N, C-alpha and C positions, 0 to 999 in steps of 0.2 A: 691181302691188304694192298699190295702193289697194283693189282688189277683195278681195284676201286679207285685208287688215286689217278691212274692213267685215264680211266673213263671220265672222272670228274674234270680233269684238266681238258680233255678233248671236247667235252660238252660246253665248257665255258670259253674256249678259245674262239675268237671271232675270225671271220674270213679276212684275208689280207685285202687291203684296198687295191683296186685296179689302178695301176699307174700307166700313164700315157708314155709312149716312147718319146725321146727327145726329137726324133724326126717328125712325129705328129704335131708336137707343140711348135716346132720350128716352122712347119708348113702353115699352120694357122696364123702364126704371128707375122711371118714374112708376106703372106698373101692378104693380110688384113681381113681375114674371114672370121676372126673372133673379136668379141668385145673384151678389151683388156681391163681388168678390175684390180686396182691397187687397194689392198685391204688395210693399209697402214692408216695412222691417224692423219687428219687434215694438215697438221703442221709439217709432217714428214713429206706428205704428198706435194704440198706447195713449195717445199725446198727443192725437190728433185723427183721427177717421175718420167714417164714416157709420154710423148705427144699423143693426144687423143685417148689416153687412159681415163677411166672413170674412177673417182675415189668413192668407195663404199667401205668405210672402216668395218673391221670384223664384228664389232659390237652392234652395227646397224644392218647387218645382212638380212635379218628376219623381216625388216620392213621393206625390203626390195625384192622379195621372192618372185612376185609376178613379173617384174621387169627382167630379172635374170632368166626366168623360164621362157620369156618371149624372144631371147636372143638366139641366133643360130648356134653359136658356140661361145663359151665364156672361158677365158684364161685368167686365173687369179695369181697374184704375186705379192710379195712383201719384201722386207729386208733380208731375213735369214731363211725364209722358207717355212718357218714354224706356223705362222699365222695363215699362210696360204694353204698349208696342209689341213689346218683346223677348218678353214673356210670350205674347202672341198668336201670334207667329211660332213660338215653341217649342211651344206647345200644339197648334197646327195641324199642325206637323211630326210630332207624336206622337199624332195621331189624335183630338184634341179638336176637333170640327168646330163645336160650338155656342158658340164663344168670340168675344167682341166687344171692341173697344178703346174703353173709356170715357174714355181719355186721362188726365185728372187728377182728383184729389180735388175741386178747385174746380169742375170741370165737372160732376161727379156731384152735388155740393152744389147748384149752380145749378139743375140739372134738378129735384132734389127740392124746392127752394124755389119753383119756378114755380107759379103758380096756374092 
């Protein structure tokens, strides 16, 4: 019985998402080699974001797939990192391979402000 359970669990477990190292994200952000996508709602974006970031709310990503696929690299971020992670998963499932999880607005700001 235990064998059946372990086989069932192993068959349903999904592969862990590939995470970029902080160094990789840092290099893309500092060198301006990535398009920064703020996936928060427009009101939050208008209050506070990163210069030159593009606002594409999580709910609207599906209508911007061609644009995102055409970018060299894409780094997504939000307030707490939850929506950014969801955005990365959604985009990768929909063929956007050049997307990276920048996690939070504060993380991206910290990278931008490093000397």
